C-alpha positions, -999 to +999 in steps of 0.1 A: +647+686+614+628+691+647+645+678+678+626+662+706+633+693+728+619+716+701+589+693+696+581+694+733+583+732+735+560+735+705+535+711+720+537+731+752+525+761+732+496+740+719+488+729+755+490+765+766+465+775+739+440+749+751+447+757+788+442+794+782+406+788+770+396+776+805+381+802+829+406+791+855+437+778+836+455+749+853+491+747+863+505+725+835+542+718+834+560+714+801+555+678+789+585+655+791+574+629+766+551+622+737+527+603+760+525+633+783+517+655+753+488+632+742+474+627+777+475+664+786+459+677+754+430+652+756+425+660+793+424+697+787+399+691+758+376+672+781+379+700+807+369+726+781+338+706+771+328+701+807+332+738+814+311+747+784+283+725+798+285+741+832+287+777+820+260+774+793+235+754+814+206+777+803+213+770+766+190+740+763+175+722+733+143+742+737+161+775+744+136+783+772+158+810+789+157+845+774+190+852+792+209+823+776+237+836+753+256+805+743+292+809+732+323+788+726+355+809+726+351+833+696+318+817+684+284+831+695+252+814+688+215+822+686+187+797+679+152+786+688+139+751+693+163+723+684+187+747+668+167+745+636+174+782+629+210+782+643+230+813+635+267+813+641+289+844+645+326+836+646+359+831+626+361+811+594+379+779+593+392+789+558+412+817+544+389+842+527+391+843+489+389+877+473+363+884+446+337+860+457+307+858+480+301+829+504+277+816+529+284+790+556+261+765+571+273+744+600+262+708+606+266+680+631+293+663+610+309+663+576+285+636+563+256+657+576+268+686+555+272+666+523+239+648+529+220+680+532+237+695+501+230+665+479+194+664+489+192+701+481+209+696+448+182+672+436+157+700+439+178+727+422+198+708+396+173+682+383+185+650+367+222+658+370+252+635+364+276+636+394+311+630+383+335+614+408+372+606+406+385+571+415+393+568+452+367+593+463+354+588+499+335+556+500+307+567+523+299+597+500+296+573+471+274+549+491+252+578+502+247+588+465+240+553+453+216+544+481+198+576+491+202+601+463+194+580+431+182+612+414+219+620+408+235+596+383+269+586+396+296+585+369+331+574+379+357+590+357+387+570+345+404+603+337+389+638+342+361+645+317+374+620+291+359+588+278+329+587+302+292+580+295+281+615+305+247+626+290+251+656+268+218+671+279+223+665+317+236+691+342+270+681+355+283+682+390+319+674+398+327+659+432+363+667+439+375+649+470+406+657+489+413+620+496+419+610+460+454+602+446+477+630+437+477+621+400+439+622+398+437+655+417+463+672+395+447+658+363+414+674+374+429+708+379+446+706+344+413+698+327+387+721+312+359+726+336+338+749+315+311+723+310+304+719+347+274+734+364+286+729+400+316+716+419+313+700+453+347+701+470+353+679+500+382+697+518+384+675+548+419+662+542+434+697+535+442+723+562+418+752+561+445+775+547+460+749+523+473+763+490+455+734+473+421+749+484+431+782+469+442+764+436+408+747+433+389+779+439+410+798+413+404+770+388+366+771+395+366+809+392+383+809+358+354+788+345+327+805+365+318+773+384+300+778+417+316+758+445+303+742+477+331+733+501+321+705+525+342+696+555+345+676+586+362+698+612+369+669+636+402+660+618+426+688+611+409+718+628+412+707+664+450+705+671+447+667+670+423+663+699+390+657+680+372+684+700+337+675+688+316+664+658+313+694+635+309+699+598+301+727+574+291+736+538+304+768+524+286+780+493+309+801+470+297+822+441+316+845+418+293+875+413+273+887+383+239+883+400+224+887+434+238+861+459+203+849+468+194+844+431+226+826+422+229+788+421+251+789+452+226+810+470+196+788+461+215+757+471+224+773+504+187+781+511+176+745+502+205+730+522+196+751+553+161+736+551+175+701+547+196+705+578+166+717+597+143+689+586+169+662+590+179+674+625+215+679+614+223+711+632+255+711+653+259+715+690+275+748+701+296+728+725+314+712+695+329+745+682+365+745+693+370+776+715+407+779+706+405+786+669+408+818+650+438+835+667+471+840+650+487+816+676+462+789+665+469+793+628+507+793+634+505+761+655+481+744+630+503+754+601+534+740+618+518+707+629+504+701+594+538+708+579+554+683+602+528+656+593+534+662+556+572+660+560+567+627+579+544+615+552+569+621+525+595+601+545+570+572+550+561+572+513+598+568+503+604+542+530+574+520+522+580+522+485+615+509+491+609+484+518+574+471+511+569+475+473+541+451+463+527+453+498+520+490+494+485+499+482+483+537+477+513+558+488+505+590+469+473+605+482+471+642+473+468+652+509+499+633+521+483+625+555+482+587+553+492+557+532+476+523+527+491+489+528+479+457+512+483+421+522+497+392+502+463+376+504+430+395+497+415+412+528+379+417+538+368+444+563+372+421+593+407+410+583+419+445+577+405+456+611+423+428+628+455+436+611+453+473+621+445+463+657+473+438+659+500+461+644+490+489+668+489+466+698+523+450+691+541+483+683+524+500+712+538+474+735+572+483+721+566+518+734+559+534+700+531+562+699+506+543+677+469+536+683+441+518+664+419+548+656+396+557+627+408+592+620+440+611+612+459+642+622+469+630+657+501+633+678+503+595+674+502+572+644+467+558+638+459+526+620+425+515+606+409+493+579+404+511+546+380+504+518+387+516+482+351+520+469+364+522+433+383+489+433+363+473+462+397+463+479+404+464+516+437+475+530+452+490+562+455+528+565+485+542+584+478+579+594+510+599+598+514+617+631+529+650+642+560+636+658+597+645+658+614+632+626+638+608+644+610+592+664+587+589+634+615+575+612+620+547+638+583+541+640+578+540+602+607+515+600+590+494+627+557+495+608+574+484+576+591+455+594+560+444+611+539+445+580+565+426+560+568+398+586+532+396+599+505+385+575+471+369+579+480+339+600+497+360+627+471+388+632+448+372+658 
């Protein structure tokens, strides 16, 4: 169990990594509290972004200067007008898998990546069924239903069983890292040989997660090409949301030339979709502190702490809240959801999240109302289950010392048990 002293020393190393990316590092004393950790990390992140703008002032949208050589830490960029032909040279956010070939396309967000990919898929895999597990990311499902009607959305009650899949239609599996642990495990114990493609949203897994390796091994056994889509804002920025950045990584297993394979053809179409939709990322949004062994060691440690804290929260809420718990067993282990005694709509769930964060924040707990996860503070937000159409409140587990998080988790359970709809405003 990590003590507060060990926690502050570890956070000081994270601060040192951020600070070391500045041209002129600041004198930053070791933080003495969680609040100092949060404030210092976000201030250094802002300084890094500002320094990038000052140093790369020639790297404009029109790329008018022949002497411009935009970089961000280990990343180097080349592009012409509006970054439509953006080329990125730098470290991978994933651990390389042996025995495969891959191509990476970066985008302005995770949703930009999957939007470009789905539009590309309609040109390459005509008339496909896209199979999704219950609990998949709501905005992805909304995107398919509203803007990609060429793909027939099929929600699976259990992987590949008892669903109205057309026998003659190509089949795409959308495997989302935000589904329940039971659904995720069932998918990986199923026979995927009938699939033509897998889209794997890895956003809720660390880039070197063993679950990513398991999925790729499962796909490889069946020869299924994979496209990994990701938002890098969440888990790849040491909890400071460095900038909006997404990617799609197209993975093939050999046997034909990469450019002739399904993965290669999808990559080419997706690159055109990014160009035509204006979805290319900003060089300033690539975190300059990634790629080093120090970065990977710190990221691995902070994710491990979040997962440990998540397991504690799951046990506590299952015991203390019972019927007021919505989903406690997401496969990623990064957050849980809580339900109300009375049905919630979006506005009611947002009000509950705001009120809980406000009240517990006033009691000096590190908790904020924030629509993301992976922070050094607990984050609350409304949550919509697109499969059941139910609203709840999401509690994202923080990277905090065990003793402090245990106290905060107990306070969350007590607040949720005693405060319901009438008390939220």
